[in-house]
N, C-alpha and C positions, 0 to 999 in steps of 0.2 A: 516410656523408655525401658521398661523391663524391671526397674527396681526403684524403691523409694529410700531416701536417706533420712534417718532420724538425726537431729542435730545437723552437723555439717561435715562434708568431706571435701575440704578445699584442696586436696591433692589431685583432683581429677577435673578434666574439662569435658563439658558436653557441648559439642559444636563450638560456638564462640563463647558460650556462656559458662561462667564458673559455676560449679554446683554449690549453692549457698545453703541457707537454712530452708528446707522444704516446708511447705505449708502444714502437712500432716505432722511432721516431726516437731515443728514449732508449737502446734496446738497441744501435742502430747506433753511437751516439756512445761508449757505454761500451766496445764491442768495439774501436773505434779506439784508445781510450786503453790498453786492456789489451795489445793487440798491440804498440803502440809502446813501452810500458814494458818489454817483454821484449827489444826490439831495441836500444834506446838505452842508453848508458852515461855515467857521469861527469856533466859539466856539463849535457849535453843532457837527461839523465834528470831532473836537478833542475829544469830549465826546464819539462819536461813536467809534473812534479809541481805546479809553480806554476800552470800553465795549468789543470790538472785541478781543483785546489782553487778557482781563480777561477770555474770553471764550476759547481762545487757551490754556491759562495756565491751565484751568480746565481739558482740554483733556490730557495735559502732566501729570498732577497729577493723572489722571485716569490710564494712562499707567504705572506710577510708582507704583501705588497701586496694579495693576494686574501683576506687574513684567514682562511686555512684552518688552524685550530689543530691538528687531528688530523694533517693532511698535514705541517705544519711540524715536529711532534714526530718523526715517522718520518724525514723528510728530514734533520733535525738529527742524529739518531742515526747515520744512514749517513755523513753528511759528517764528523762528528767522528771516527768510526772510521777513515775514510780518512786524515784529517789526522794522527791519532796514528801510524798505520802509516808514513806518509811520514817523520815526525820520528824514528821508531825506526831508520831506515836510517842506517848510519854516515856516508854522504856528506852527509846532510841535517842532521846535528845542529847544525851552525853556520850553517845557511842562514837568515839573518834574514828573508828574504822569506817563507819558509814559516811561520816563527814568527809573523810579522806577520799573515798570512792566517788562521792558526789562532786567534789572539787575537781577530781581527775577527769570525770565525765565532761564537765564544763570546759576543761582545758582541751580535751580531745575534740570537742565540737567547735573549737576556735574562739570560744568566749573567754579569752585570757583574763580580762579585767574582772569578769564575774567570778571566775575561778579563784583569782587572788582574794577577792572579798570573802569567799567561802573559806579558803585556807586561813585568812587572817582571823575571821570570826571564830573558827574552830580552835585556833591557837590561843586566842584571847580567853575563850571560855574553858580551856582545858586545864587551867590551874597552873601551879608552879612545880610540877613534878621534876622538871628538868631531865637530866640524863638518867634518872632513876625510873622514869615512866617509859615502858616499852612502846606504848601506843603513841605517846607524844614524840618520841624519837623517830618512829616509823612515819608519822605524819610530816615532821620537819624534813626528813630525808627525801620523801617524794617531792615536796614543795621545792626544796633546794635543787634537786635533780632536774625538775622541769624548768626552773629558772636558769640553771646552768646551761641547759640545752639551747637556750636562746642566744647564748654568747657567740659572737663571731670569732673571737680568738681568745687565747688565755691571758693576753696582756690586759691589764686594767681590771682583771676579775676580782681583785682584792676589795674593790668598793661595790661589788655587784649585790643585788638583792639576795642571791644564794648565800653569800658570806654573812650577810646580816641575819638571815634565818638561823644559820648554824651557830653564830655567836650568841644570839638571844637564847638559844636552847641551853647553853651552859650557864646562864646567869641566874637560873632558878627564880627569876622575878616574873611579873606579868609581861606578856608579850606586847611589843609596840610595833605597829606596821612600819615598813621600810620608808625612810624619808629622803633618800637620795645620797646618804653617805654612811661609811662605817669607820669608826675611830680606830686608829692603829693600836692604841692601848687596849681596847676591847679585844682585838684580834689576838694580841699576845696573851691576855688573861685566858681567853677561850682555849688557846693551844695548850696551856698548862693544865687547864681543867680536863680537857680530853685525854691528855697524856696520863694524868693520875687515874682518871676513871677507867681507862683501858687496862692499866697495870693492875688495878684492884680486881677487875673482872677476870683477868687472865690468871691471877694468883689465888683467887678464892675457890674453895671446894664446896660444892653444893651439899646441903644437909640431906634433903630428900629428893626423890625422883621428880616431884612436881616443881621443886625449886630449880632443878636442872633444866626442865622444859622452859620455864620462864627465863632463866638465865641465858640459855642459848639464843632464844629469840632476841633478848635484849642485847646480847653480845654482837649479833649480826647487825642490828640497827646502829649500835654504837660504832662498830668498825666502819660501817658505811658512811656515817656522818663525819667521823674523824678523817677518813681517807679523802672524802670529797672536799672537806675543809682544807686539808693539806694541799690537795691538788690545786685548789683555787688560789691559795695564799702563797704556796712555795713552788709547787710544780709536780709533774707526773712521777718523778723518782721518789719523792717523799711519800706520795700516796701508795705506790707499789710496795714500799718498805713496810707500811702498816699492814697491808694485806698479807705480806710474807710472814711477818711476825705472828699475826693472828692465826694463820694457817698452820704454822709450825707448832704453835702452842696447842691448838685443837688436835692436831695429829698426835702430839705427845700424850695429851690427856686421854685420847682415844685408845692408844696402844697400851697405856698404863692400866686403863680400865679393863682391857682384855686380859692382861696378866693377873690383875687382882681377882676378877670374877671367874677367870678360866673359860669365859665364853665371850661371844661377840657382844658389844656394848649392853650395859644393863638396861639402857633405854635407847630407842632408835633415833634420838634427837641429835646426837653428836655428828654423825655423818651428814645429816641435813644441814647443820650449821656450817660445816666445812664446805658443803656444796653451795650454800647460799653466798658465802664469802667469796668463793671462786667465781660465781656468776657476777657478783658486783665488780670483781677485779677485771674480768674479761670485758664486761660492758664498758668500764671506764677506759680501758685501752682502746677499744673500738671507737669510742667517742673522741678520744684524744687524736687518733689518727685522722678522724674526719675534719677536725678544725686546725690541725697543724701537721708538720712533716715529722714522721716518726717511723722507725723501721718496723717491718711486719713480723720479724722473728720473735720478739718477746710475746706477742699475742698468739702466734702459732704454737709456741712451746707451751704457754699456759693452757691453751685449749687442748692440745694433745695429752698433756699430763692429766687434765681434769676429766677428759673423756675416757681415758683408760680406767679411771676410778669410778666414774658415773656414766656408764654406757647408755643409760636410758634417759638422760637429760636432754629434752628436745631443744631447749633454748641454746645449749652449748653446741649441739649438732648444727642448728641453723647458722650460728656464728661461724662455725668451722667451714660449712659449705660456702658461705658468703665470701670468706677470705680466699678459699681455694679457687673460686671462679675467676679471681684476678690473675692466677698463674696459668701459663700455657702448658705446664708439665703436669699431667694427671697421675704420673706413676707414683709419686710420693703419697698422694691422697689414697690411691688404690691400695698401696701396701698397708697404709694405716687402717683403712676400713677392713682389710683382710685380717689383720692381726686382732682387731677388736672383735670381729664376728666369731673368730675362733675361740676367744677367751670368755665369751659371755653367752647367756641364753636369751638376753633381751632382744626384742625385735627391732628396736629403733635403729641400730647400726645398719641393718639390712635395708630398711625403708629409706634411710637417708643416702645410703650408697647408691640405691636405684635412682633416687631423685637427682643426685649429683650427676650421674651418667646421662639421665634424660635431659638435664639442662645443657650438658655438653653437646648432646645430639641436636637439640634445638638450635644451639648456637652455630654449629657447623652447617646445618641445613640452611640457616638464614644467610650465611656467607656464600654458600654455593648457589643459592637462588637469586642473589643480588644481581640486578640487571645492569651490569657495567661491562659488557663485552666479555673478553676472555679473562677468566679468573684462574690463577694458579692456586689451587686449594692447599692451604698450609697444613690442615689437619685432616688426614684421610678418615672418611666416615665408615668405611666398610665394616670395621670390627665392632663399632659401637652397638649396633642392633644385636649382634650375637652376644656381646658382653652383657647387655641388659637382660636378654632372655636367660643367660646362664645365671645371673644374679637372682632373677625371679625363681628359677628352678631350685637353686640352693636354698633360697629363703623359704619357699613353701615346703621344703623337706625338713626344715628345722621344726623342733617340737612346738614352739609357739606359733610359727608361721602357718602350720597346717590349719590352725583354728582361727586365723585372722581374716575375717570377711574383707576388710579393706585391702589386704595384700592380694587376695584372689581377684577382687574387682579391678585393681590396678593392672594386674597381669592380663586379664581379659581385655581391658581397655587398650593396653599397649598392643596386644596381638591384633586386635581389630584395626 
């Protein structure tokens, strides 16, 4: 076909087939992992195992999105074997990050009960660090999020497994698997514990840079757990309030640091903490809209504010495009894309602006080709092709766009 892709380029279609992980690219990546795993030792080797497993999970997610059942089965077998081998290594037995990824993998493959067993085992062996342990918080947050996603509606969520997981996290005792009920008194105690823990984190000043890195990771997990807990036990407004408080505090400490040092953050972890909190916030709003009636505006505002600040965050752009597809007026989104591309050098706004227009084009073509006799086309198509070409032209003229192979391939692909 004239080119080979290393890794995957899921933005392009080749005939009817999505371009997935090509054979040569896949071999190359596997070789890199194998060679590195023989060279590295200790902590670095564990970190490599985490990266490797994350990569395997990305392939499973791709199979799920493409709805390829056969491929998913084979990929699942390979990924599970790899994960089990990693966990057998003596160094990794207590690595909560690997346990978390293995459980997540099982959950994605549809083995919910097996995944729960893995989560429960990991939480039981993790000790009693409670809210002080970043890894334990992160593990509990993912488990609770997955359980929450199974809920049909927010009514009755107070006695769900997700609330049980989040209350147990605050008790600092050994973890006990969910038995079907959550005591109201435990919920009240947990709320107080979360409240105090969050106040402590927001008011304390880190001693060293390393402390700050650990603290920001921990703060993100803590805010995530507390907000999800409030969402399930009180409601969406209570959860949004926590995200707002945390974001304001992080912004304030960020600007204060700028004034004190006279430069941009002493360490680059504050903006990432703020970004991670924003991502949790927008994801929760999206989930809430899926299971109940809620206006679109709060989510749209949160996304536009966040994207002005983090124009290269792909997850935020995906959410933005997803909600814009629902509205028939493209002008607001176009103005927004235009303002962001003017104010930043990053390439993501261009790529997503192009993708949004291509989706619109696909939609109008589908409507026009529908075989139902006479159709009065509500959205004229004529300008879309020209608009997409103009976007490509501007994008490849930008400094980063000139050197982006993906952008050129997308352009060629579109012209063909």
